[in-house]
C-alpha positions as CSV (number, residue, x, y, z in Angstrom):
1,M,21.9,12.1,16.6
2,E,21.9,15.1,14.2
3,R,18.5,16.2,12.8
4,G,18.1,15.6,9.1
5,P,19.2,12.8,6.9
6,G,22.2,14.4,5.1
7,K,23.3,13.1,1.6
8,K,21.3,10.2,0.2
9,P,23.3,7.0,0.7
10,E,24.5,4.6,-1.9
11,W,21.9,2.0,-1.0
12,L,19.1,4.4,-2.0
13,K,20.3,4.8,-5.6
14,I,17.7,3.4,-8.0
15,R,18.9,1.0,-10.7
16,M,17.0,1.9,-13.8
17,A,15.6,-0.9,-15.9
18,S,15.0,-0.7,-19.7
19,E,13.1,-3.8,-20.5
20,A,10.6,-3.5,-23.4
21,S,7.8,-4.6,-21.0
22,F,8.1,-1.2,-19.3
23,A,7.0,0.6,-22.4
24,A,4.3,-2.1,-23.0
25,T,2.9,-1.7,-19.5
26,R,2.9,2.1,-19.7
27,Q,1.1,2.0,-23.1
28,L,-1.6,-0.4,-21.9
29,L,-2.3,1.8,-18.8
30,N,-2.5,5.0,-20.8
31,Q,-4.6,3.4,-23.5
32,R,-7.2,2.4,-20.9
33,G,-6.9,5.6,-18.8
34,I,-6.1,3.6,-15.7
35,H,-4.5,5.2,-12.7
36,T,-1.7,3.5,-10.6
37,V,-0.3,4.3,-7.2
38,C,3.0,3.6,-8.9
39,R,2.8,6.8,-10.9
40,S,0.5,8.9,-8.8
41,A,2.4,8.4,-5.6
42,L,5.9,8.7,-7.3
43,C,6.9,5.2,-6.2
44,P,10.6,4.5,-6.5
45,N,9.9,1.0,-7.7
46,L,7.8,2.1,-10.8
47,Q,10.6,1.3,-13.3
48,E,11.2,-2.1,-11.9
49,C,7.6,-3.1,-11.4
50,W,6.4,-2.0,-14.8
51,S,9.4,-3.7,-16.4
52,R,8.2,-6.9,-14.7
53,G,4.8,-6.3,-16.3
54,T,3.0,-5.5,-13.0
55,A,1.4,-2.5,-11.4
56,T,-0.8,-1.5,-8.5
57,F,-4.1,-0.1,-9.7
58,L,-5.5,3.0,-8.2
59,L,-9.3,3.2,-7.9
60,L,-11.6,6.1,-7.7
61,G,-9.3,8.5,-9.7
62,N,-6.0,10.0,-8.6
63,V,-7.2,12.8,-6.4
64,C,-7.5,12.3,-2.7
65,T,-9.6,14.1,-0.1
66,R,-7.0,13.6,2.7
67,S,-3.8,15.7,3.3
68,C,-1.4,13.1,4.6
69,R,2.0,14.8,4.6
70,F,4.0,11.9,3.2
71,C,2.0,11.1,0.1
72,A,2.5,12.6,-3.4
73,V,-1.0,11.8,-4.6
74,G,-3.0,15.0,-5.7
75,K,-5.4,16.5,-3.1
76,A,-8.8,18.3,-3.3
77,A,-12.0,18.6,-1.1
78,T,-14.2,17.4,-4.0
79,P,-12.4,15.3,-6.6
80,P,-14.0,14.3,-10.0
81,P,-16.7,11.8,-9.8
82,P,-15.7,8.1,-10.1
83,D,-15.4,6.6,-13.6
84,P,-18.1,4.0,-14.0
85,L,-16.0,2.1,-16.5
86,E,-13.0,1.8,-14.1
87,P,-13.8,-1.6,-12.8
88,E,-14.1,-3.1,-16.2
89,N,-11.0,-1.3,-17.6
90,I,-8.9,-2.6,-14.7
91,A,-10.2,-6.1,-15.2
92,Q,-9.4,-6.0,-18.9
93,A,-5.9,-4.6,-18.1
94,V,-5.3,-7.4,-15.7
95,E,-6.2,-9.9,-18.2
96,S,-3.9,-8.3,-20.9
97,M,-1.0,-8.2,-18.4
98,R,-1.5,-11.9,-17.6
99,L,-1.2,-11.2,-13.9
100,K,-1.6,-13.9,-11.4
101,H,-1.9,-11.6,-8.5
102,A,-3.6,-8.2,-8.8
103,V,-3.2,-5.4,-6.2
104,L,-5.9,-2.8,-5.9
105,T,-5.7,0.4,-3.8
106,S,-7.5,3.8,-3.8
107,V,-7.5,7.4,-2.8
108,N,-9.6,8.3,0.1
109,R,-13.0,9.6,-1.1
110,D,-14.5,11.1,2.0
111,D,-16.8,13.2,-0.4
112,L,-18.7,10.0,-1.3
113,D,-21.4,8.6,1.1
114,D,-19.9,5.1,1.0
115,G,-16.2,6.3,0.6
116,G,-16.1,4.5,-2.8
117,A,-16.8,1.1,-1.4
118,S,-19.3,0.3,-4.2
119,I,-16.5,0.8,-6.8
120,W,-14.2,-1.5,-4.9
121,V,-16.9,-4.2,-4.8
122,E,-17.6,-3.7,-8.7
123,T,-13.9,-4.0,-9.4
124,I,-13.4,-7.2,-7.4
125,G,-16.4,-8.6,-9.1
126,A,-15.2,-7.6,-12.6
127,L,-11.8,-9.3,-11.9
128,R,-13.3,-12.5,-10.8
129,R,-15.6,-12.6,-13.9
130,V,-12.8,-11.7,-16.4
131,T,-9.8,-13.3,-14.7
132,P,-11.2,-15.9,-12.2
133,S,-7.8,-17.4,-11.5
134,V,-6.2,-14.1,-10.3
135,T,-5.7,-13.7,-6.7
136,I,-6.7,-10.3,-5.4
137,E,-5.1,-8.0,-2.8
138,C,-7.1,-5.0,-1.6
139,L,-5.0,-2.2,0.0
140,I,-7.9,-0.3,1.4
141,P,-8.4,3.1,3.1
142,D,-10.2,3.4,6.4
143,F,-13.6,4.5,4.9
144,N,-13.8,7.0,7.8
145,G,-14.7,4.0,10.0
146,N,-17.9,3.4,8.1
147,E,-18.8,-0.1,9.0
148,R,-21.2,-0.5,6.1
149,S,-18.5,0.4,3.7
150,L,-15.9,-1.9,5.4
151,D,-18.5,-4.7,5.4
152,L,-19.1,-4.3,1.7
153,V,-15.4,-4.6,0.7
154,M,-14.5,-7.2,3.3
155,S,-17.6,-9.4,2.4
156,A,-16.2,-9.5,-1.2
157,A,-13.5,-11.7,0.3
158,P,-10.2,-10.5,-1.3
159,D,-7.4,-13.1,-0.9
160,V,-5.3,-10.4,1.1
161,L,-6.9,-7.5,2.9
162,N,-4.1,-4.9,3.4
163,H,-4.4,-1.6,5.4
164,N,-1.4,0.4,6.3
165,I,-0.8,2.0,9.7
166,E,2.0,3.9,7.9
167,T,3.8,5.1,11.0
168,V,4.0,4.8,14.9
169,P,1.3,6.6,17.1
170,S,3.6,9.5,18.1
171,R,4.0,10.5,14.5
172,Y,0.3,10.5,13.5
173,P,-0.2,14.3,14.1
174,A,2.5,15.1,11.7
175,V,2.1,12.2,9.2
176,R,-1.6,11.2,9.2
177,P,-3.5,14.1,10.8
178,Q,-6.8,12.9,9.4
179,A,-6.4,9.3,10.5
180,S,-6.4,7.3,13.6
181,Y,-3.8,4.7,14.7
182,Q,-6.3,2.8,16.9
183,A,-9.0,2.9,14.1
184,S,-6.5,1.3,11.7
185,L,-5.8,-1.4,14.1
186,Q,-9.5,-2.0,14.7
187,L,-9.9,-2.3,11.0
188,I,-7.4,-5.1,10.8
189,R,-9.0,-6.8,13.7
190,M,-12.4,-6.7,12.0
191,A,-10.9,-8.2,8.8
192,K,-9.4,-11.0,10.7
193,S,-11.9,-11.8,13.5
194,H,-15.2,-11.1,11.6
195,Y,-14.3,-12.2,8.1
196,G,-11.3,-14.5,8.4
197,L,-9.3,-12.7,5.8
198,A,-5.5,-12.9,5.3
199,T,-4.3,-9.4,6.7
200,K,-1.4,-7.2,5.8
201,S,-0.1,-3.8,6.9
202,G,2.9,-1.7,6.3
203,L,4.8,1.2,7.8
204,M,7.5,3.7,6.8
205,V,10.5,4.4,8.8
206,G,12.9,7.4,8.9
207,M,10.2,9.8,9.9
208,G,11.3,10.5,13.5
209,E,10.2,7.3,15.1
210,T,12.4,5.3,17.4
211,A,13.3,1.5,17.0
212,E,11.4,0.8,20.2
213,E,8.3,2.5,18.8
214,V,8.6,0.4,15.6
215,R,8.8,-2.8,17.6
216,Q,5.7,-1.8,19.6
217,S,3.8,-1.2,16.5
218,L,4.8,-4.5,15.1
219,S,3.5,-6.1,18.4
220,D,0.4,-4.1,18.1
221,L,-0.3,-5.3,14.6
222,V,0.1,-9.0,15.5
223,A,-2.1,-8.5,18.6
224,Y,-4.8,-7.2,16.3
225,G,-4.6,-10.1,13.9
226,C,-2.1,-8.9,11.3
227,D,-0.4,-11.8,9.3
228,M,1.9,-10.0,7.1
229,V,3.9,-6.7,7.1
230,T,6.1,-4.4,5.0
231,I,8.7,-2.0,6.3
232,G,10.3,0.6,4.1
233,Q,12.2,3.8,3.9
234,Y,10.2,7.0,3.8
235,L,11.3,9.3,0.8
236,Q,10.3,12.8,0.6
237,P,8.2,13.3,-2.7
238,S,8.8,17.0,-2.8
239,A,9.9,20.1,-0.7
240,A,6.2,20.6,0.3
241,H,6.0,17.2,1.9
242,L,7.3,16.0,5.4
243,P,11.1,15.9,5.4
244,V,13.1,12.7,5.9
245,E,14.5,12.6,9.4
246,R,17.2,10.0,8.6
247,Y,18.0,7.2,6.3
248,V,17.6,3.8,7.9
249,T,20.5,1.4,7.1
250,P,20.1,-2.1,5.5
251,E,21.4,-3.5,8.7
252,E,18.6,-1.9,10.7
253,F,16.0,-3.1,8.1
254,A,17.4,-6.6,8.7
255,A,17.0,-6.1,12.4
256,Y,13.3,-5.0,11.9
257,R,12.7,-8.1,9.8
258,R,14.0,-10.2,12.7
259,D,11.8,-8.2,15.2
260,A,8.8,-8.8,13.0
261,E,9.5,-12.5,12.7
262,A,9.9,-12.8,16.4
263,A,6.6,-10.8,17.0
264,G,4.8,-13.5,14.9
265,F,4.2,-12.3,11.4
266,R,4.1,-15.2,8.8
267,H,5.6,-13.1,6.1
268,V,7.8,-9.9,6.2
269,Q,9.4,-7.7,3.7
270,S,11.8,-5.1,5.2
271,G,14.2,-2.9,3.2
272,P,14.8,0.6,1.9
273,F,12.7,0.3,-1.3
274,V,10.0,-1.9,0.2
275,R,6.5,-0.5,-0.3
276,S,3.1,-2.0,0.7
277,S,2.6,-3.7,-2.7
278,Y,6.3,-4.3,-3.6
279,H,6.6,-8.0,-4.7
280,A,3.0,-8.5,-3.4
281,E,2.7,-11.8,-5.2
282,A,5.2,-13.2,-2.7
283,F,2.7,-12.6,0.1
284,A,-0.2,-14.6,-1.5
285,G,-0.3,-18.2,-0.2
286,T,3.3,-18.3,1.3
287,T,4.6,-18.4,4.8
288,E,8.2,-17.6,3.9
289,T,10.0,-14.4,5.0
290,S,12.3,-12.3,3.0
291,T,14.3,-9.1,3.2
292,N,14.7,-6.6,0.3
293,P,18.2,-5.3,0.6
């Protein structure tokens, strides 16, 4: 196999939407000063999701203390302090957007003693007070393995606890140099075995991994108590980021879906544009599996 992906294939061409709800979502988020991973991480699904009136809310600002080579979010050793109004602003935005399922994520805040766990808990509390019928998915960082921080967030009992392994173990030094594959698996095990939460994870492909490594990681996730998984194509955000090794075909994504189903996941999304919070509402309270072509 030749190194490098070559020309971007047809199946990775984004279809732009122009619904009025896109502008309404953008205006609402801008008015409240709310960060989203959609915009900060240059998600290819931003246009689609905002046009559907949904977004993934980014807690603790939009500057991260980690230097993962796949991620477009801004980086600094000491980001600005957290906004104390962020939890309430997000809750009010969720109410205004009439969401049934809210997805929260955050940057890594290794500069904070609790990694930002207290803001996570405040935001979950604000959502439950303002929008009590909304289901909540938390895509959390590893909090540097701080059990107190993990306990604070998991004890808040989100409807879905999501933590991405992102890639296979052999690619960690290049992709996630400040993270640990084993620690991420242990986090998922903690969420399932200690707190009984519905668990979810995700990984990107096209980063130099082999199909066998992907299958092994899927098996690892199930063994550690992961219920749901997303598999998507890595896309290089800029020339400064890790290059794409190859573009995985829709047929291969369909094969990964079958591998994940066979491994024991109760819900799978696998496709080029799948991201960890893409169509996240489909994961809440369902056991069906699906593929995003």
